Each structure stands twice: as C-alpha cells, then as structure tokens.
C-alpha positions in Angstrom: 33.5 -39.8 -70.5 31.4 -40.1 -67.3 28.5 -37.7 -67.0 27.2 -36.7 -63.5 23.5 -36.2 -62.8 24.0 -35.0 -59.2 22.9 -31.3 -58.8 25.6 -30.8 -56.2 28.4 -31.5 -58.6 27.6 -29.5 -61.7 25.2 -26.9 -62.8 24.9 -28.7 -66.3 24.2 -32.4 -65.7 24.9 -33.3 -69.4 28.4 -31.8 -69.4 31.4 -34.1 -69.7 33.6 -33.9 -66.6 37.4 -34.2 -66.1 38.7 -37.4 -64.5 38.9 -35.9 -60.9 35.4 -34.6 -61.2 34.2 -38.0 -62.4 35.3 -39.5 -59.1 33.5 -36.8 -57.2 30.3 -37.3 -59.1 30.5 -41.1 -58.8 30.8 -40.7 -54.9 27.8 -38.3 -54.7 25.7 -40.7 -56.7 26.6 -43.6 -54.4 25.8 -41.4 -51.3 22.4 -40.5 -52.7 21.5 -44.1 -53.3 22.6 -45.0 -49.8 20.4 -42.3 -48.3 17.4 -43.5 -50.2 18.0 -47.0 -48.9 18.1 -45.8 -45.3 14.9 -43.8 -45.8 13.1 -46.9 -47.0 14.4 -48.9 -44.1 13.3 -46.3 -41.5 9.8 -46.2 -43.0 9.6 -50.0 -42.8 10.6 -50.0 -39.1 8.1 -47.4 -38.0 5.3 -50.0 -37.1 7.9 -51.9 -35.0 8.8 -48.8 -33.1 5.2 -48.0 -32.4 4.6 -51.5 -31.0 7.7 -51.2 -28.8 6.6 -47.8 -27.5 3.1 -49.1 -26.6 4.5 -52.1 -24.8 6.9 -49.8 -22.8 4.0 -47.5 -21.9 1.9 -50.4 -20.7 4.7 -51.8 -18.6 5.3 -48.4 -17.0 1.6 -48.1 -16.1 1.7 -51.5 -14.4 4.8 -50.4 -12.4 3.2 -47.2 -11.3 -0.1 -48.9 -10.3 2.0 -51.4 -8.2 3.7 -48.4 -6.5 0.3 -46.8 -5.8 0.7 -43.9 -8.2 -1.6 -42.7 -11.0 -0.6 -43.5 -14.6 0.0 -39.8 -15.3 1.9 -39.1 -12.2 5.6 -39.1 -11.6 7.6 -39.8 -8.5 6.5 -37.8 -5.4 9.2 -35.1 -5.8 8.2 -31.5 -5.0 8.1 -29.4 -8.2 10.0 -26.2 -8.3 7.6 -23.2 -8.2 7.5 -20.9 -11.2 8.3 -17.9 -9.0 10.5 -18.1 -6.0 9.9 -15.2 -3.6 12.5 -14.4 -1.0 10.2 -12.0 0.9 6.6 -12.5 2.1 3.7 -11.3 0.0 3.3 -8.1 2.1 5.8 -6.1 4.2 4.4 -4.2 7.3 5.7 -0.8 8.4 9.0 -0.7 10.2 9.2 -2.4 13.5 11.6 0.2 14.8 11.0 0.4 18.6 11.6 4.2 18.9 9.2 5.0 16.1 6.4 2.7 17.3 6.7 3.9 20.9 6.5 7.5 19.6 3.4 6.7 17.5 1.7 4.7 20.3 1.3 7.8 22.5 -0.6 9.6 19.7 -4.2 9.2 21.0 -5.6 12.3 19.3 -4.3 12.2 15.7 -1.6 14.8 16.3 1.1 13.0 14.2 1.3 11.2 10.9 3.3 8.2 9.5 4.6 8.3 6.0 6.5 6.2 3.4 8.4 7.3 0.3 9.4 4.9 -2.5 11.6 5.6 -5.6 12.4 3.0 -8.1 12.2 2.5 -11.9 9.3 4.6 -13.1 7.8 5.0 -9.6 8.2 8.0 -7.4 5.4 7.9 -4.8 4.6 8.6 -1.2 1.8 8.0 1.3 0.9 9.6 4.6 -1.7 8.5 7.2 -3.0 9.9 10.4 -5.3 8.7 13.2 -8.9 9.9 13.7 -9.7 12.2 16.5 -13.0 10.5 17.5 -12.1 7.1 18.8 -15.1 5.1 20.1 -16.0 1.5 20.4 -17.7 1.8 17.0 -14.8 3.7 15.4 -11.5 2.8 17.0 -8.1 4.2 16.0 -6.2 3.3 12.9 -8.9 2.2 10.4 -6.9 3.1 7.3 -4.4 0.7 5.7 -2.4 1.7 2.6 -0.6 -0.5 0.1 1.9 2.1 -0.9 3.3 0.0 -3.7 2.9 -3.5 -4.9 4.4 -5.6 -7.8 2.6 -8.4 -9.5 4.3 -11.6 -10.6 5.0 -11.7 -14.3 4.0 -8.0 -14.9 7.3 -6.1 -14.3 5.9 -2.9 -15.9 2.8 -2.7 -13.7 2.6 -1.3 -10.2 -0.3 -1.5 -7.8 -1.3 1.0 -5.1 -4.3 0.5 -2.8 -6.1 2.2 0.1 -8.5 0.5 2.5 -10.6 2.6 4.8 -12.2 0.4 7.4 -15.3 1.1 9.4 -16.5 -0.5 12.7 -12.8 -1.5 13.3 -9.7 -2.0 11.4 -9.9 -5.8 11.1 -11.4 -6.0 7.6 -9.1 -3.3 6.2 -6.0 -5.0 7.6 -7.0 -8.4 6.2 -7.7 -7.0 2.7 -4.4 -5.1 2.6 -2.4 -8.1 3.7 -4.1 -10.5 1.2 -5.0 -8.3 -1.8 -1.9 -9.1 -3.8 -2.5 -12.8 -3.7 -5.8 -12.3 -5.4 -4.5 -9.8 -7.9 -1.8 -12.2 -9.0 -4.5 -14.5 -10.3 -5.7 -11.8 -12.8 -5.5 -13.2 -16.3 -5.8 -9.7 -17.5 -6.3 -6.2 -16.0 -9.9 -5.5 -17.0 -13.3 -5.0 -15.5 -14.4 -8.7 -15.7 -11.3 -10.1 -14.1 -11.0 -7.5 -11.4 -14.7 -7.9 -10.5 -14.2 -11.7 -10.2 -11.3 -11.2 -7.8 -13.3 -8.7 -5.7 -16.0 -11.3 -5.4 -13.5 -13.9 -4.3 -12.0 -11.5 -1.7 -15.4 -10.6 -0.3 -16.4 -14.3 0.0 -13.1 -15.2 1.8 -13.5 -12.1 4.1 -17.0 -13.5 5.0 -15.4 -16.9 5.8 -12.8 -15.1 8.0 -15.7 -13.9 10.1 -14.2 -10.4 10.7 -16.4 -7.5 11.9 -17.2 -4.3 10.1 -16.1 -3.6 6.5 -13.9 -1.5 4.4 -13.9 0.7 1.3 -11.3 -0.1 -1.4 -9.4 1.9 -4.0 -7.0 -0.1 -6.1 -4.9 1.6 -8.8 -3.0 -0.3 -11.5 -0.3 1.8 -13.4 1.4 0.4 -16.5 3.9 2.2 -18.7 3.5 1.8 -22.5 6.5 2.8 -24.6 4.7 2.6 -28.0 1.0 3.2 -27.6 -1.1 2.9 -30.7 -4.8 3.8 -30.8 -7.8 4.0 -28.4 -11.3 5.3 -28.2 -11.4 8.0 -25.5 -13.6 10.5 -23.7 -11.2 13.1 -22.6 -8.5 11.1 -20.8 -10.8 8.1 -20.1 -10.4 5.1 -22.4 -13.6 3.4 -23.6 -13.5 -0.4 -23.1 -13.5 -2.4 -26.4 -16.9 -3.6 -27.3 -18.7 -1.4 -24.8 -22.3 -0.9 -25.9 -23.2 1.6 -23.1 -20.7 4.0 -21.6 -20.9 6.7 -19.0 -17.7 8.7 -18.3 -16.7 9.5 -14.8 -17.0 13.2 -15.6 -20.6 12.7 -16.7 -21.4 10.6 -13.6 -20.2 13.4 -11.4 -22.5 15.9 -13.1 -20.2 17.2 -15.8 -21.1 17.8 -19.4 -21.6 15.0 -22.0 -18.4 14.6 -24.0 -18.0 12.8 -27.4 -16.1 9.6 -27.9 -13.2 10.2 -30.3 -10.5 8.0 -31.8 -7.1 8.8 -30.4 -4.0 8.0 -32.4 -1.1 8.2 -30.0 1.5 7.7 -32.8 0.6 11.2 -34.0 0.4 12.8 -30.6 3.7 14.6 -29.8 2.9 14.4 -26.0 3.0 10.6 -26.3 6.5 10.6 -28.0 8.0 9.2 -24.7 5.1 6.8 -24.2 2.1 7.0 -21.9 0.8 5.5 -18.7 -2.3 3.4 -18.6 -4.2 3.7 -15.3 -6.9 1.3 -14.2 -8.9 2.3 -11.1 -11.1 -0.2 -9.2 -13.2 1.4 -6.4 -15.6 0.5 -3.7 -16.8 3.2 -1.3 -15.9 6.8 -0.8 -12.1 7.0 -1.4 -11.1 9.1 -4.4 -8.5 9.1 -7.1 -7.6 12.2 -9.2 -5.2 12.7 -12.1 -3.3 15.9 -12.0 -2.0 17.2 -15.3 -0.4 20.6 -15.0 -3.1 23.0 -13.7 -5.9 20.5 -14.5 -7.3 17.8 -12.3 -9.4 14.9 -13.6 -11.5 12.6 -11.4 -10.7 8.9 -12.0 -13.4 7.5 -9.7 -16.9 8.1 -8.4 -17.8 7.8 -4.6 -20.4 5.2 -3.6 -22.4 7.0 -1.0 -26.0 8.1 -0.5 -25.1 11.4 -2.2 -25.1 9.5 -5.5 -28.6 9.4 -6.9 -27.8 6.2 -8.8 -26.5 4.4 -5.6 -29.3 5.7 -3.4 -31.9 4.6 -5.9 -30.3 1.1 -6.1 -30.2 0.6 -2.3 -33.7 2.0 -1.7 -35.1 -0.2 -4.5 -33.6 -3.2 -2.7 -35.3 -2.2 0.6 -32.4 -0.2 2.2 -33.0 2.7 4.5 -30.7 5.7 5.1 -30.5 7.5 8.5 -28.8 10.8 9.2 -26.2 10.5 11.9 -24.2 13.6 12.8 -25.1 15.2 9.5 -24.1 12.1 7.5 -26.4 9.7 5.7 -25.6 6.2 6.8 -27.2 3.0 5.5 -29.1 1.4 8.4 -27.6 4.2 10.6 -24.2 2.3 10.5 -22.6 2.0 7.1 -21.2 5.2 5.5 -21.1 3.8 1.9 -23.2 1.7 -0.5 -20.4 -0.4 -1.9 -17.8 -2.0 0.3 -16.1 -5.2 1.4 -17.7 -6.8 4.4 -20.8 -5.5 6.1 -22.4 -8.9 5.6 -25.5 -8.0 7.6 -26.4 -5.8 4.6 -25.7 -8.6 2.0 -27.4 -11.8 0.9 -26.8 -14.5 3.4 -26.5 -12.2 6.4 -28.8 -12.0 9.4 -31.5 -10.0 7.6 -32.1 -12.7 5.0 -31.9 -10.1 2.2 -32.8 -11.0 -1.4 -30.3 -8.5 -2.8 -27.1 -6.9 -1.6 -27.7 -3.5 -0.1 -23.9 -3.1 0.2 -22.4 -4.3 -3.0 -18.8 -5.6 -3.6 -19.0 -5.1 -7.3 -16.4 -2.4 -8.1 -16.5 0.5 -10.6 -13.5 -0.1 -12.9 -12.3 2.8 -15.1 -9.3 3.1 -17.4 -7.5 6.3 -18.2 -4.2 7.4 -19.9 -1.7 9.8 -18.6 1.3 11.5 -20.1 4.8 11.5 -18.6 5.0 14.4 -16.1 1.4 13.9 -14.8 0.6 12.9 -11.2 -1.8 10.6 -9.5 -3.4 11.9 -6.2 -5.6 9.7 -4.0 -7.1 9.8 -0.5 -9.5 8.1 1.8 -12.7 9.8 2.8 -11.0 11.9 5.5 -8.6 13.5 3.0 -11.5 15.2 1.1 -14.2 15.5 3.9 -13.8 19.2 4.1 -14.6 19.8 0.5 -18.3 20.4 -0.5 -18.1 19.5 -4.2 -16.2 17.4 -6.8 -15.2 20.7 -8.5 -13.7 22.0 -5.3 -11.6 18.8 -4.8 -10.3 19.1 -8.4 -9.5 22.8 -8.0 -7.6 22.2 -4.8 -5.5 19.3 -6.2 -4.7 21.2 -9.3 -2.9 23.8 -7.2 -0.7 21.3 -5.3 3.0 21.7 -6.6 3.8 18.0 -7.3 7.2 17.0 -8.7 9.6 14.1 -8.2 11.1 16.0 -5.3 7.9 17.0 -3.6 5.6 14.0 -3.7 6.1 13.3 0.0 5.5 17.0 0.9 2.3 16.9 -1.2 1.1 13.8 0.6 1.8 15.3 4.0 0.3 18.7 3.0 -3.0 17.0 2.2 -3.2 15.5 5.7 -2.2 18.8 7.3 -4.8 20.8 5.4 -7.6 18.3 6.3 -6.7 18.5 10.0 -6.7 22.3 9.9 -10.2 22.2 8.7 -11.2 20.1 11.8 -11.6 16.8 10.0 -11.9 14.1 12.7 -11.9 11.0 10.5 -8.9 8.9 9.6 -6.9 10.6 6.9 -4.7 8.8 4.4 -3.2 10.2 1.2 -1.2 8.9 -1.7 0.7 10.8 -4.4 2.6 9.4 -7.4 4.6 11.2 -10.0 4.8 9.7 -13.5 8.3 10.4 -14.7 9.5 10.8 -18.3 12.3 8.3 -17.9 13.3 5.4 -15.7 15.4 6.3 -12.6 18.4 4.1 -11.8 18.3 4.9 -8.1 16.3 3.0 -5.5 15.1 4.5 -2.3 12.6 3.8 0.4 12.3 6.0 3.5 9.8 5.7 6.3 9.2 8.4 8.9 6.9 10.2 11.3 5.9 13.9 11.3 4.2 16.4 13.6 0.9 18.0 13.0 2.5 20.7 10.7 4.4 18.1 8.6 7.8 18.6 10.1 9.7 15.3 10.2 10.5 13.7 13.6 12.0 10.3 12.7 13.2 8.8 9.5 14.4 5.2 8.7 16.1 4.1 5.5 14.6 0.8 4.3 16.1 0.8 0.8 17.7 -2.6 1.3 14.2 -4.1 1.8 13.0 -2.5 -1.5 16.0 -3.9 -3.4 15.4 -7.4 -2.1 11.7 -7.1 -3.0 12.4 -6.0 -6.5 14.7 -8.9 -7.0 12.0 -11.3 -5.8 9.6 -9.8 -8.4 6.6 -9.8 -6.0 5.9 -7.5 -3.0 3.6 -5.0 -1.3 4.7 -2.4 1.3 2.0 -1.4 3.8 1.5 1.7 5.8 -0.6 2.0 8.9 -0.4 2.9 12.6 1.0 0.4 15.1 
C-alpha cells in the first residue's frame, strides 16, 4: 500500500490509504515538489531582476535629463489638490441691494446687522452695530466677525472669530478674510501651533502695509463623544506637561483653585459627550461660558487695567496716556496685545528693542457640557460694565436656548446702546446642543435700535454648498 506524508491528505501520515486516496496523495506530493522547485528558481533569478531594474532606472533618468526634467520629477501635469473647494475661503455678507442701501444711511449706529446659522451641532448668531463717534481716527464699521468657519480635515471643529479694529477697519477686514487660510495650517489646536500662526499673520499684515491694528478673539469648538480624563481647574483644562499654570479665574482676581483629575467616564453630565473650547485672544474682546445660572470667563483682556500687561509694557519703555478717561498706549492704542500697530513693535519707526504691543496670544482650553452656551463680544459689548464679576452676572441672566440665540445676541447690542456706549458693538452667542440637528439654516437680516427685525434674507443654499466643500467662513460687517 502507498502511504502519504502530505499533511493536507491525512491526519495520520503513516496510515495506509485506499486506492483513490493513494492517487490524491501522490498528486499532492508532486505539487509540493513542483512548488519547491519554483521557489528555488525565483531565488536564483532575484539578482537578475535587480540588475534589470537598475538599468531601467538609469535609462529613465537619461530620458528625463534629455527632456529637461529632474530625475525625481514626472511629466508636467497639474496634480489634483487634496481638497477641492467650490466656494471661496470666506463669504462676505449678503450683497442684497435693498439691505445694503438701508444700512448705508445708518450714520449714527441706530441699526444692527445680524446672521444666524444652524447646522450639525452648531446653533449660533452674531449681531454688529456701528459706533456713534466716527472721526478720522475712528471711522465707521471697525468690527468684523467670522460668525462660523470650518477647517479642512476637521469636520467636528468649528471656528468663530471677532476682530475689533482701531484707527480704521483695514487690518480687521484683512484678518477676517485671511484667518482661515492660516488656521488650516495648524498641525494641532494647541498654544504652540496657534501662536506660530498668529506670528505669521502679524508678519504678513506688516507686509500688506495696512494702517492701524486690531484685537482678535478666536474660538475653536470641538465635540467629543467619548471623553476620557483631564487635569482641570474648575472648567479650565490644564495643558499636558505645564510646569506653571495660572487659571483665567485667578488672573481676573478670583480665588486660587486646586488642580484636580477629572474622569469624564464617571461624570453623568458627560454621558452625551462634552465640548472642548480653545480660546486664543489678543486685546480687549471677551469670551464667557454660560452654564445654567453660572458664567465663567474664558479669556482675559489685554489692556492697561491689567497689572501684568501694564508692567510688561512699562518695563519695555511704553507710556500710557489718559484720553477721554481711557488709558491708551502712546495716547493711541487701546490695548497691549494686538495685530498691527507696528509703530509700537520691533522694526517700526521707533526702533524699539521689544514689542510694546505684542501679537503673542493667550490660549486657554475649557470643557463644556451639552446645553451650555458661549457668549462673546468686542470691547463695546461690555464697555458699560465696571468689573469682571458684573459681566459674568449679567450674562448668567440672559435666557439662551436654541430658539433664542439670535435674540440674545441682539439684546446685548441693545443693552449696550441704552447705556450710551458709543463704540462699535459686536456680539456672538452659540448654544451647544445635546444632539446633532438634521436641519440647515442661515438667515441674515437687519434690525432697528430696539432689536425689531426690518429685513431678512434666507442664505441656506450658501451654507449647504459650503458644508459640502468642507471649508468656509461666513463674515458679518457693515457695508
């Protein structure tokens, strides 16, 4: 009898097989021998294949050099970009003729312009109003708001920004129109990367040779479905590896709070996820987190009222002058950190050794629960308050919900005007919902001095196209 030693034929190689199984075993043995022979042949041919590949590569290099191309280059065919946008990087306010003509006659800040956006996990609104003291040094329409922006490759992150210009609107407008291009280059949303992009923007703004300057408040909001752990002080997240840390609450004169380890997996309020909020600020715009009847400051203003900022500027040779009851650097600049104002920076006309006006932002990180709200505004929105506590107390009383974000944004403008604020006033309110909405809506309009709506335009189609493109920013400002 024939015995098969092939493991595919029989579990017992020494077992005698029937005739039909003998044939099968014989065939498998032959196949195994053939495969072994092919393997030996392939190994023997490897050196030959290597020589042929080297000769072909050398010949290709000669052909490319003869054609005037580098060895590593291919034919001069345009590469397909990684991202294909069907809309420009920024979208200005509506060009509706009726609306713009209506706003053009507003020379005393009687009206306001507003934009409402609803999509995904975003329900937000912004309102802006002109100042009531137009002069050659402070013309109309200095504020420009990026109501919402989306970064390429980060579908869960939304960007909101406010730029409050001084000595003209030119710098604020340039920053709002270009900021998303710089933020798209962020390798990560952290202090180091954001600071690097701020320095790039400030350098390019200098090259653009635009007058004046601008404050900046940029808010990154990202939803996290399954958060894990973090070291926190209240709602503020302590950066990993931080050796020294001062919370925003402490910087504003609040009590010293301990750093604790937060396990979100055991937090019932985080059962539906959390929102991570990064705030990068230059100047005197403010951002506040509203959670129920509690308001938490997310940023600190950079003005002469800050002992830390005043000491830094004076140590570098800066002088503050009181103008109309306000301390201004050099009698001109209302803040100690800003984009622009290059006469107060190294390389300007004064040949300074240090920047009196710094473009290095404060970057803070906070977490919020679903149902919380973000409230922000330029200097004019909070000019009538005398303390940080008063601002927090007032914001805590605003009734914010998905249905009232626009009303809240307009109410902040109305309240500032009623208290005789003559500066530009811009506000932003965003609700952080518990779930994603399937609807999409974008409405732009104008309102009177009491907040009653005059015009409204549906721009939802523009929002839908922008979301499909995966990269956009919608701006709000006066014509």
